[in-house]
C-alpha positions as CSV (number, residue, x, y, z in Angstrom):
1,M,67.9,122.6,120.2
2,D,67.9,121.6,123.9
3,Q,69.0,118.1,122.8
4,Y,72.3,119.4,121.4
5,E,75.1,121.2,123.2
6,K,77.7,123.2,121.2
7,V,81.3,122.4,122.1
8,E,83.3,124.5,119.7
9,K,83.2,126.2,116.3
10,I,85.1,124.0,113.7
11,G,84.6,125.9,110.5
12,E,82.2,127.4,108.0
13,G,80.4,125.7,105.2
14,T,78.9,126.9,102.0
15,Y,76.2,128.9,103.8
16,G,76.6,128.6,107.5
17,V,78.8,127.9,110.6
18,V,79.7,124.4,111.6
19,Y,80.1,123.4,115.3
20,K,81.3,120.4,117.1
21,A,78.5,119.4,119.4
22,R,77.2,116.8,121.8
23,D,73.9,114.9,121.8
24,R,72.7,115.2,125.4
25,I,70.6,112.1,125.1
26,T,73.0,109.7,123.5
27,N,76.2,111.5,124.5
28,E,77.3,111.2,120.9
29,T,79.6,113.7,119.3
30,I,78.0,115.3,116.2
31,A,78.6,118.1,113.7
32,L,76.0,120.9,113.8
33,K,75.6,123.2,110.7
34,K,73.8,126.4,111.6
35,I,72.0,128.3,108.8
36,R,71.0,132.0,109.5
37,L,67.4,132.3,108.3
38,E,67.1,136.1,108.8
39,Q,69.5,136.6,105.9
40,E,67.0,135.2,103.5
41,D,63.9,137.1,102.5
42,E,62.2,133.9,101.3
43,G,62.8,131.7,104.4
44,V,65.1,128.7,104.3
45,P,68.1,129.3,102.0
46,S,67.9,127.3,98.8
47,T,71.4,125.8,99.4
48,A,70.1,124.4,102.7
49,I,66.9,123.0,101.2
50,R,69.1,121.5,98.4
51,E,71.5,119.8,100.8
52,I,68.6,118.4,102.9
53,S,66.7,117.0,100.0
54,L,69.8,115.4,98.5
55,L,71.1,113.9,101.7
56,K,67.7,112.5,102.4
57,E,68.3,110.3,99.4
58,M,72.0,109.8,99.7
59,Q,72.5,106.8,102.0
60,H,75.9,105.4,101.3
61,G,79.0,104.4,103.2
62,N,81.1,107.0,101.4
63,I,78.7,110.0,101.9
64,V,78.4,111.9,105.2
65,R,75.2,110.9,107.1
66,L,72.5,113.5,107.9
67,Q,71.1,112.5,111.3
68,D,68.6,115.2,112.1
69,V,67.1,118.5,111.1
70,V,66.1,121.1,113.7
71,H,64.2,124.3,112.8
72,S,63.7,127.1,115.3
73,E,62.4,130.7,114.8
74,K,65.5,132.1,113.1
75,R,67.8,129.1,112.8
76,L,67.9,125.9,110.8
77,Y,70.3,123.2,112.1
78,L,71.5,120.2,110.2
79,V,72.9,117.4,112.4
80,F,75.6,115.3,110.8
81,E,77.8,112.5,112.0
82,Y,81.0,113.9,113.4
83,L,84.3,113.4,111.5
84,D,87.1,115.6,112.7
85,L,89.6,115.0,109.9
86,D,89.4,115.9,106.2
87,L,91.8,114.9,103.4
88,K,93.4,118.3,103.3
89,K,94.4,118.2,107.0
90,H,95.5,114.6,106.6
91,M,97.8,115.4,103.7
92,D,99.2,118.5,105.5
93,S,99.8,116.6,108.8
94,T,101.1,113.4,107.3
95,P,103.9,114.0,104.7
96,E,104.6,110.3,104.4
97,F,101.1,109.8,103.0
98,A,102.4,110.5,99.5
99,K,104.8,107.6,99.9
100,D,101.9,105.2,100.7
101,P,100.5,104.3,97.2
102,R,98.1,101.7,98.7
103,Q,96.5,104.2,101.0
104,I,96.2,106.7,98.2
105,K,94.6,104.0,96.0
106,M,92.0,103.1,98.7
107,F,91.1,106.7,99.3
108,L,90.7,107.3,95.6
109,Y,88.6,104.2,95.3
110,Q,86.2,105.4,98.0
111,I,85.9,108.9,96.5
112,L,85.0,107.3,93.2
113,R,82.4,105.0,94.9
114,G,80.8,108.0,96.5
115,I,80.7,110.0,93.3
116,A,79.5,107.0,91.3
117,Y,76.6,106.6,93.8
118,C,75.8,110.3,93.4
119,H,75.8,110.2,89.6
120,S,73.7,107.0,89.6
121,H,71.1,109.0,91.6
122,R,71.3,111.9,89.1
123,V,73.2,114.2,91.5
124,L,76.3,116.3,90.7
125,H,78.4,117.3,93.7
126,R,80.1,120.3,92.0
127,D,82.3,121.3,94.9
128,L,84.8,118.4,95.3
129,K,88.0,119.3,97.0
130,P,90.2,117.8,99.8
131,Q,88.5,119.9,102.4
132,N,85.1,118.3,101.6
133,L,86.3,114.8,101.9
134,L,86.1,113.6,105.5
135,I,88.0,110.7,107.0
136,D,86.7,108.4,109.7
137,R,89.8,107.6,111.8
138,R,88.2,104.4,113.2
139,T,87.6,102.7,109.9
140,N,89.9,104.7,107.7
141,S,86.9,105.3,105.4
142,L,86.4,108.4,103.4
143,K,83.1,110.3,103.0
144,L,81.9,113.1,100.7
145,A,80.6,116.1,102.5
146,D,79.2,119.6,101.9
147,F,76.5,119.2,99.2
148,G,75.7,122.9,99.3
149,L,76.5,123.4,95.6
150,A,75.1,120.0,94.6
151,R,72.4,119.8,91.9
152,A,70.1,117.1,90.7
153,F,70.5,116.8,86.9
154,G,68.3,115.5,84.1
155,I,68.3,114.7,80.4
156,P,68.9,116.9,78.5
157,V,71.5,118.4,80.8
158,R,70.2,121.6,82.2
159,T,72.0,125.0,82.1
160,F,73.8,125.5,85.4
161,T,75.7,128.3,87.0
162,H,79.2,129.2,85.8
163,E,80.8,129.8,89.2
164,V,81.1,126.4,90.9
165,V,84.0,124.3,92.2
166,T,87.0,125.8,93.9
167,L,89.4,127.1,91.2
168,W,92.1,124.4,91.4
169,Y,89.6,121.6,90.9
170,R,87.4,123.3,88.3
171,A,86.9,121.5,85.0
172,P,88.1,123.2,81.8
173,E,84.6,123.3,80.3
174,I,83.4,125.4,83.2
175,L,86.5,127.6,83.0
176,L,85.7,128.2,79.3
177,G,82.2,129.4,80.2
178,S,80.1,126.3,79.5
179,R,76.7,126.3,81.3
180,H,75.8,122.9,79.9
181,Y,77.8,120.5,81.9
182,S,77.3,117.2,83.6
183,T,78.9,114.4,85.6
184,P,82.4,114.8,84.0
185,V,83.0,118.0,86.0
186,D,83.1,115.9,89.2
187,V,85.4,113.3,87.6
188,W,87.8,116.1,86.7
189,S,87.8,117.3,90.3
190,V,88.6,113.8,91.5
191,G,91.5,113.6,89.0
192,C,92.9,116.8,90.5
193,I,92.6,115.4,94.0
194,F,94.2,112.1,92.9
195,A,97.2,114.0,91.5
196,E,97.4,116.1,94.7
197,M,97.5,113.0,96.9
198,V,100.4,111.6,94.9
199,N,102.4,114.9,94.7
200,Q,101.4,116.4,98.0
201,R,100.6,119.6,96.2
202,P,97.9,120.8,93.8
203,L,98.4,119.9,90.1
204,F,96.9,123.1,88.7
205,P,97.2,125.9,91.4
206,G,96.0,128.8,89.4
207,D,95.4,132.2,91.0
208,S,92.8,133.3,88.4
209,E,90.5,131.6,85.9
210,I,92.9,132.4,83.0
211,D,95.9,131.3,85.0
212,E,94.1,128.1,85.9
213,L,93.3,127.4,82.2
214,F,96.9,128.0,81.2
215,K,98.3,125.8,83.9
216,I,96.0,123.0,82.6
217,F,96.9,123.6,79.0
218,R,100.7,123.6,79.8
219,I,100.4,120.0,80.9
220,M,97.4,118.7,79.0
221,G,97.9,120.7,75.8
222,T,95.8,123.5,74.4
223,P,92.6,122.0,73.0
224,T,91.6,122.2,69.3
225,E,88.5,121.3,67.4
226,D,90.3,118.0,66.6
227,T,91.0,117.1,70.2
228,W,87.8,118.6,71.6
229,P,85.0,119.1,69.0
230,G,83.0,122.2,69.8
231,V,85.6,123.9,72.0
232,N,85.9,126.9,69.7
233,S,82.2,127.7,70.4
234,L,82.5,127.9,74.1
235,P,81.9,131.5,75.4
236,D,85.4,132.1,76.9
237,F,87.6,130.2,74.4
238,K,90.0,132.5,72.5
239,S,91.7,131.6,69.3
240,S,94.6,133.7,70.6
241,F,95.3,131.2,73.4
242,P,99.0,130.0,73.4
243,K,99.3,126.7,71.5
244,W,100.9,124.4,74.1
245,L,101.5,120.7,73.2
246,A,100.5,118.0,75.7
247,K,103.2,116.8,77.9
248,D,103.8,113.2,79.1
249,L,101.5,113.2,82.1
250,A,104.0,110.8,83.9
251,T,106.4,113.8,84.3
252,A,103.7,115.7,86.2
253,V,103.2,112.8,88.7
254,P,106.6,111.1,88.8
255,N,105.8,108.9,91.8
256,L,102.7,107.4,90.2
257,E,102.7,103.9,88.7
258,S,101.9,103.5,85.0
259,A,98.4,102.1,85.6
260,G,97.7,105.1,87.8
261,V,99.0,107.5,85.2
262,D,96.7,105.9,82.6
263,L,93.7,106.3,84.9
264,L,94.6,109.9,85.7
265,S,94.9,110.7,82.0
266,K,91.4,109.4,81.4
267,M,90.1,111.5,84.3
268,L,91.8,114.6,83.1
269,C,90.7,114.3,79.5
270,L,90.0,117.8,78.3
271,D,87.0,116.8,76.2
272,P,84.3,116.0,78.8
273,S,82.5,113.7,76.4
274,K,85.6,111.4,76.3
275,R,86.3,111.7,80.1
276,I,86.0,108.4,82.0
277,T,83.0,107.9,84.2
278,A,83.3,107.3,87.9
279,R,81.7,103.9,87.5
280,T,84.1,102.8,84.8
281,A,87.1,104.2,86.7
282,L,86.2,101.8,89.6
283,E,86.9,98.9,87.2
284,H,90.3,100.2,86.0
285,E,93.3,97.9,86.4
286,Y,94.9,100.5,88.8
287,F,92.6,99.0,91.5
288,K,93.2,95.3,90.6
289,D,95.6,94.7,93.5
290,I,93.2,95.9,96.2
291,A,90.0,94.4,94.8
292,F,90.5,91.1,96.7
293,E,92.8,92.4,99.3
294,V,90.3,92.3,102.2
295,G,87.4,91.0,100.2
296,F,83.9,92.5,100.5
297,V,80.8,92.6,98.5
298,D,79.7,96.0,97.1
299,A,75.9,95.7,97.0
300,D,75.8,98.6,94.5
301,R,77.6,96.5,91.9
302,G,77.3,92.9,93.1
303,Q,81.0,92.4,92.8
304,I,83.9,91.8,95.1
305,E,85.8,94.9,96.3
306,F,88.2,95.8,99.0
307,G,87.1,96.7,102.5
308,A,84.3,94.8,104.3
309,V,80.7,93.7,103.6
310,T,78.4,96.6,102.9
311,N,74.6,96.4,103.1
312,A,72.2,97.3,100.4
313,E,72.2,101.0,101.2
314,N,76.0,101.0,101.6
315,E,76.1,102.2,105.2
316,E,79.1,101.6,107.5
317,P,81.1,98.6,106.3
318,W,81.4,95.6,108.6
319,S,83.4,92.4,108.6
320,I,81.6,89.0,108.2
321,S,84.2,86.5,109.2
322,N,87.3,86.2,111.3
323,N,89.6,86.0,108.3
324,G,87.9,89.0,106.6
325,R,86.6,87.0,103.6
326,L,83.2,86.2,102.2
327,S,83.3,82.8,100.8
328,T,80.9,80.2,99.2
329,E,83.2,77.3,99.7
330,E,81.6,74.2,101.2
331,N,84.0,74.3,104.2
332,E,82.9,77.8,105.2
333,D,81.9,78.0,108.9
334,E,78.1,77.7,108.7
335,E,77.6,79.4,112.1
336,V,79.7,82.4,111.0
337,S,77.7,82.7,107.8
338,R,74.4,82.5,109.7
339,L,75.4,85.2,112.1
340,A,76.7,87.4,109.3
341,I,73.4,87.1,107.4
342,S,71.4,87.8,110.6
343,A,73.5,90.8,111.3
344,W,73.2,92.0,107.8
345,E,69.4,91.7,107.9
346,A,69.2,93.5,111.3
347,R,71.4,96.3,109.9
348,E,69.1,96.7,106.9
349,E,66.1,97.0,109.2
350,E,67.9,99.6,111.3
351,I,68.8,101.6,108.3
352,E,65.3,101.6,107.0
353,R,64.0,102.7,110.4
354,K,66.6,105.6,110.6
355,K,65.8,106.6,107.0
356,M,62.1,106.9,107.9
357,E,62.9,108.9,111.0
358,V,65.0,111.3,109.1
359,K,62.4,111.6,106.3
360,E,59.7,112.3,108.8
361,K,61.7,114.9,110.6
362,V,62.9,116.7,107.5
363,E,59.4,116.7,106.0
364,L,58.0,118.1,109.3
365,Q,60.7,120.9,109.5
366,L,60.3,121.8,105.8
367,G,56.5,121.9,106.3
368,R,56.9,124.3,109.2
369,A,59.3,126.4,107.1
370,E,56.8,126.5,104.2
371,E,53.9,127.4,106.6
372,E,56.0,130.2,108.1
373,T,56.9,131.6,104.7
374,R,53.2,131.6,103.7
375,R,52.3,133.4,106.9
376,L,54.9,136.1,106.4
377,A,53.8,136.5,102.8
378,Q,50.2,136.9,103.8
379,I,51.1,139.5,106.5
380,W,53.1,141.4,103.9
381,E,50.3,141.3,101.3
382,E,47.7,142.5,103.9
383,G,50.0,145.3,104.9
384,L,50.4,146.5,101.3
385,V,46.6,146.4,100.8
386,T,46.0,148.4,103.9
387,W,48.6,151.0,102.9
388,F,47.2,151.4,99.4
389,T,43.7,151.7,100.8
390,R,44.7,154.5,103.2
391,A,46.6,156.2,100.4
392,R,43.6,156.2,98.1
393,S,41.4,157.4,101.0
394,D,43.8,160.3,101.9
395,G,43.9,161.2,98.2
396,R,40.1,161.4,98.0
397,S,40.0,163.6,101.1
398,L,42.6,166.0,99.8
399,R,40.8,166.3,96.5
400,K,37.5,167.0,98.3
401,E,39.0,169.6,100.5
402,L,40.6,171.3,97.5
403,A,37.3,171.4,95.6
404,N,35.6,173.0,98.7
405,V,38.3,175.7,98.9
406,R,38.0,176.4,95.2
407,K,34.2,176.8,95.5
408,K,34.7,179.3,98.4
409,I,37.2,181.3,96.4
410,D,35.0,181.3,93.4
411,M,32.1,182.6,95.5
412,V,34.2,185.3,97.0
413,N,35.4,186.3,93.6
414,R,31.9,186.6,92.3
415,E,30.9,188.7,95.3
416,L,33.9,191.0,95.1
417,K,34.2,191.3,91.4
418,P,32.5,194.7,91.2
419,L,35.1,196.1,93.7
420,G,38.0,195.3,91.4
421,L,40.9,192.9,91.2
422,S,43.2,194.8,93.6
423,Y,40.6,194.6,96.4
424,Q,40.2,190.9,95.8
425,K,43.9,190.3,96.3
426,K,43.7,192.2,99.6
427,M,40.9,190.0,100.8
428,L,42.9,186.9,100.3
429,T,45.2,186.6,103.3
430,E,48.7,185.2,103.0
431,S,47.7,182.0,104.8
432,E,44.9,181.3,102.4
433,R,47.2,181.8,99.4
434,L,49.8,179.4,100.9
435,R,47.2,176.9,101.8
436,M,45.7,177.0,98.3
437,Q,49.2,176.6,96.8
438,K,50.0,173.6,98.9
439,L,46.7,172.0,98.0
440,E,47.4,172.6,94.3
441,E,50.8,170.9,94.6
442,L,49.3,167.9,96.4
443,S,46.6,167.5,93.8
444,K,49.1,167.2,91.1
445,N,50.8,164.2,92.8
446,I,47.6,162.3,93.3
447,E,46.4,160.2,90.3
448,P,42.8,160.7,89.5
449,T,40.5,157.9,90.4
450,H,38.5,156.1,87.7
């Protein structure tokens, strides 16, 4: 940890404290997540291992970058790129943001790109909210953060935990108790964030699970077997729920253009099987006026999108020509194209090198953590064996001593029997009787050896 100097505490994540810090070697400002290992009996918290393993694979321009992992005796530190602004702070500090539909559109597009990338790598985020969307002031790019609740998913979809996602952004299938959910839960959360950017306030600000459900139903309508097949069989669905009819969604987001309302309605579809996917949402007509605005190639899709050229791993976007366009026209400046291609190739090589460095560091730190866990388990096991051995030995000693005392008493009884019972009692001192009584009690608590 000597390489990093803490500057100030900036918040708390899913499982630890987050600091603004400085890299003493590069003088770069970074974000430092500290995880307290002594709170976990089994070593590194599962949430931390989950975030590390996922972020090792998540290399994308719209996902926060994990730069380093540092493991000390009682601490695990995750080193991230530093971004001091999140979407929640931005909306709170910039009231005019809601009046800038183009900026809302670009932020939404980037959220969907990040989520589509996650889903294509079989990862659910599960904790999407404005506070977990970080903004790079330099490039105005938006990045997904805090993967503490994220899970890799498979087919068939596994049973997951019920309590995920901050209440206001929680999908109805989770609120109704479903444990078999998948990528649509993230799309619902993005839809709620979309509406919040437009309205400058949450769309479904419930103060309890049932209140959250009813706020959703008042706008989207109470689901039925016709609108959502299988809803009646969900654990927390009640036939006694009020029967609200769906409202015109445009009345809930009056400042949103019709194409945006259409996209939002598809993202907030109650039936998760009919909810639009993040990848399909990126192709919605709502984004048509920004697709060629700045002009860049998205290597994920091989299509033109807004922004700047992105490399194959979708790291930081960069411009490739003075006019911001990537063109195949014959009159394109060949020198600019050559430099762009060289820069792109160099960037790819740098990305691969950094990925290998991070992979090696993470594997080293995880290996140390696993070794420490095994060492502690061995110490614990050896301690238990020693304790049981001593207990058995003490038990045998007590039984042996008790047997000797009984033999002596029997011998005395045989010798004194002619003198009568009253005399025998006198011969047994009070201390002997107490000692025998104590030994009798101890013998009852010791299991016989076999």
